Backbone as a ProteinNet text record, in pm:
[ID]
protein_1_A
[PRIMARY]
MPQLPVISGKDFIRFLQTLGFIVVRVNGSHFRLKHPDGRVTTVPVHKNDNLPKGLMRKIIREDLGLKLDEFLSLHKQYK
[TERTIARY]
-606.8	-737.1	-797.1	-923.1	-984.5	-1003.8	-993.5	-1011.4	-1159.6	-1203.6	-1341	-1352.6	-1464.5	-1482.5	-1510.8	-1482.5	-1513.2	-1657	-1742.7	-1886.1	-1934.7	-2018.4	-2081.4	-2200.1	-2250	-2363.4	-2486.8	-2511.8	-2629.3	-2620.6	-2503	-2486	-2498.7	-2448	-2456.4	-2601.9	-2681.6	-2823.8	-2893.8	-2862.3	-2921.9	-2884.7	-2758.8	-2714.9	-2791.2	-2806.1	-2878.5	-3024.8	-3083.4	-3221.8	-3235.6	-3132.6	-3138.8	-3131	-3074.3	-3067.9	-3196	-3290.5	-3417.5	-3437.2	-3342.1	-3356.2	-3449.7	-3522.5	-3617.8	-3582.8	-3585.2	-3560.9	-3684.4	-3664.5	-3778.1	-3785.7	-3671.6	-3676.5	-3545.8	-3555.5	-3438.8	-3433.9	-3319.7	-3301.1	-3180.2	-3206.2	-3097.2	-3033.9	-2905.2	-2835.5	-2814.9	-2882.2	-2865.7	-2991.6	-2971.3	-3081	-3083	-3198.7	-3217.2	-3285.6	-3222.1	-3276.8	-3305.2	-3411.3	-3450.2	-3480.2	-3439.8	-3466.1	-3584.2	-3666.5	-3781.1	-3743.8	-3618.3	-3579.2	-3533.7	-3538.4	-3508.8	-3377.6	-3289	-3161.1	-3184.8	-3112.6	-3122.7	-2982.8	-2972.9	-2846.5	-2873.9	-2776.6	-2784.7	-2669.7	-2701.9	-2600.8	-2602.1	-2487.7	-2482	-2464.9	-2536.8	-2524.2	-2487.1	-2358.6	-2309	-2264.9	-2352.2	-2329.2	-2297.6	-2188.7	-2146.6	-2019.4	-1996.6	-1876.3	-1882.3	-1764.6	-1755.1	-1762.1	-1814.3	-1821.1	-1681.1	-1646.6	-1517.2	-1510	-1389.9	-1371	-1409	-1372.7	-1403.7	-1552.7	-1627	-1772.4	-1833.5	-1783.8	-1835.8	-1811.4	-1691.1	-1661.2	-1755.6	-1782.9	-1872.6	-2013.6	-2062	-2196.3	-2203.5	-2102.7	-2102.9	-2099	-2008.4	-1991.4	-2101	-2127.4	-2218	-2364.4	-2392.9	-2532.8	-2589.7	-2512	-2561	-2536.5	-2438.5	-2406.5	-2340.1	-2265	-2197	-2046.7	-1979.7	-1833.8	-1793.2	-1670.3	-1626.5	-1630.1	-1593.7	-1596.3	-1739.1	-1835	-1975.2	-2022.3	-1987.1	-2026.1	-1967.7	-1839.3	-1774.8	-1838.2	-1875.9	-1939.1	-2078.2	-2153.7	-2284.7	-2270.7	-2168.5	-2148.3	-2106.3	-2029.3	-1992	-2116.2	-2207.4	-2332	-2416.9	-2413.2	-2492.1	-2445.1	-2312	-2257.7	-2301.1
-6542.8	-6538.9	-6679.4	-6691.2	-6823.5	-6890.4	-7022.3	-7100.1	-7125.9	-7101.8	-7133.6	-7281.8	-7343.9	-7485.1	-7500.6	-7617.9	-7648.8	-7697.9	-7623.9	-7653.8	-7655.7	-7753	-7753.8	-7657.8	-7622.8	-7531.1	-7586.1	-7717.1	-7779.9	-7774.7	-7805.9	-7802.9	-7661	-7563.1	-7424.5	-7378.5	-7421.3	-7386.1	-7449	-7575.1	-7640	-7566.3	-7522.2	-7446.3	-7314.3	-7244.2	-7117	-7137.6	-7249	-7276.3	-7296.6	-7350.1	-7362.8	-7225.8	-7126.7	-6990.4	-6911.7	-6972.4	-6906.6	-6858.7	-6883	-6842.8	-6939.2	-6885.9	-6963.6	-6947.3	-7058.1	-7050.8	-6988.4	-6872.8	-6803.8	-6829.2	-6859.9	-6894.2	-6960.7	-7034.1	-7100.2	-7060.4	-7006.7	-6967.5	-7044.6	-7153.8	-7238.7	-7307.7	-7282.9	-7345	-7247	-7133.5	-7032.2	-7025.5	-7048	-7046	-6910.9	-6847.2	-6718	-6744.6	-6700.9	-6722.1	-6589.6	-6588.3	-6465.7	-6498.7	-6407.5	-6420.3	-6330.9	-6366.9	-6282.5	-6138.8	-6114.1	-5977.7	-5895.9	-5954.4	-5879.5	-5912	-5986.5	-6021.9	-6120.7	-6102.7	-6193.9	-6233.2	-6350.6	-6396.8	-6494.1	-6512.7	-6607.1	-6705.7	-6835.2	-6939.5	-7026.3	-7039.2	-7128	-7273.4	-7362.6	-7506.1	-7572.3	-7600.3	-7664.1	-7805.6	-7902.5	-8043	-8051.6	-8117.2	-8123.3	-8043.6	-7943.6	-7861.9	-7777.9	-7755.6	-7671.2	-7524.3	-7442.8	-7299.5	-7239.5	-7147	-7079.2	-6999.3	-6994.3	-6925.6	-6778.1	-6711.6	-6569.8	-6543.7	-6628.8	-6613.9	-6637.2	-6737.4	-6762.2	-6643.3	-6585.3	-6467.7	-6352.5	-6331.6	-6223.9	-6247.7	-6370.4	-6402.5	-6382.9	-6430.5	-6420.7	-6275.7	-6197.7	-6059	-5966.6	-5968	-5868.2	-5911	-6035.8	-6078.3	-6118.8	-6196.5	-6241.3	-6139.3	-6052.3	-5951.5	-6010.6	-6118.8	-6183.8	-6163.4	-6171.5	-6174.7	-6320.4	-6342.6	-6479.4	-6565.5	-6508.9	-6585.5	-6627.9	-6536.9	-6569.7	-6681.8	-6671.9	-6775.1	-6910.1	-6912.5	-7039	-7103.4	-7022.9	-7079	-7133.3	-7063.2	-7113.1	-7240.6	-7246.3	-7365.7	-7484.7	-7463.5	-7573.7	-7629.8	-7541.4	-7586.1	-7665.2	-7626.7	-7693.2	-7836.3	-7856.5	-7991.1	-8078.6
-540.6	-603.6	-597.1	-554.5	-542.2	-678.2	-677.9	-799.9	-824.2	-946.3	-982.7	-1013.4	-975.9	-1009.8	-1159.9	-1211.6	-1350.6	-1354.4	-1425	-1426.4	-1570.5	-1603.2	-1735.9	-1732.9	-1849.7	-1857.7	-1789.4	-1807.6	-1746.1	-1594.1	-1539.7	-1394.3	-1339.2	-1414.2	-1369.9	-1365.7	-1462.4	-1463.5	-1343.6	-1312.8	-1195	-1066.8	-1058.3	-940.8	-930	-1042.9	-1040.8	-1001.4	-1041.2	-1004.4	-853.7	-788	-642.3	-575.5	-646.4	-592.7	-620.6	-691.4	-717	-859.2	-947.3	-1086.9	-1158.7	-1256.6	-1334.5	-1482.5	-1557.1	-1701	-1765.1	-1829.5	-1891.3	-2040.5	-2103.8	-2245.6	-2286.9	-2396.4	-2454.3	-2600.4	-2641.7	-2780.7	-2833.2	-2902.2	-2948	-2828.9	-2805.4	-2692.9	-2577.9	-2580.2	-2476.6	-2390.2	-2260.9	-2165.5	-2095.8	-2095.2	-2029.1	-1896.3	-1786.6	-1653.5	-1586.4	-1505.5	-1436.7	-1291	-1203	-1059.9	-1026	-928.7	-892	-854.5	-810.8	-775.4	-896.9	-1017.7	-1139.1	-1207.5	-1140.2	-1202.7	-1316.3	-1425.1	-1539.8	-1585.9	-1646.4	-1701.6	-1814.7	-1899.6	-2010.4	-1995.9	-2003.9	-1989.7	-2115	-2183.2	-2300.2	-2257	-2323.9	-2297	-2428.5	-2444.7	-2565.9	-2530.6	-2557.9	-2522.8	-2374.2	-2339.9	-2199.3	-2178.9	-2263.2	-2251.3	-2124.3	-2066.7	-1947.7	-1987.3	-1896.1	-1920.9	-1911.6	-2000.4	-1988.8	-1858.9	-1800.4	-1671.1	-1678.3	-1788.1	-1801.5	-1804.3	-1873.9	-1880.3	-1742.5	-1670.7	-1536.1	-1444.8	-1451.7	-1369.7	-1403.5	-1531	-1574.2	-1520.2	-1531.6	-1482.9	-1331.4	-1260.7	-1114.3	-1069.1	-1124.5	-1078.1	-1128.3	-1257.9	-1315	-1311.7	-1348.3	-1356.8	-1221.3	-1143.7	-1013.3	-903.4	-923.4	-822.4	-699.1	-716.6	-605.3	-615.4	-501.8	-501.2	-517.7	-563.4	-589.5	-464	-349.4	-224.8	-188.5	-207.7	-180.6	-271.6	-399.7	-495.6	-456.1	-419.9	-385.1	-261.4	-162.5	-43.9	-78.1	-164.3	-206.9	-287.7	-372.4	-455.8	-370	-264	-173.3	-104.5	-64.7	-1.2	-99.8	-226.8	-331.3	-352.9	-349.1	-371.5	-259
[MASK]
+++++++++++++++++++++++++++++++++++++++++++++++++++++++++++++++++++++++++++++++

């Protein structure tokens, strides 16, 4: 199983913005992002804490509709 990178909430939001997601609202420390094709996701930003691996997997699979390998290749291009 591929290893997920360690990403903070702020960095994950920046990465999603390169994929075309737009921040539509902020409620406390939770950022709601929407893609023009209708996909939506919520990313928590708690200081500079890293996102939990389980939450990242859920966002990648269910909200973004990507496989882990696809996500990892996109994230390598982003770096």
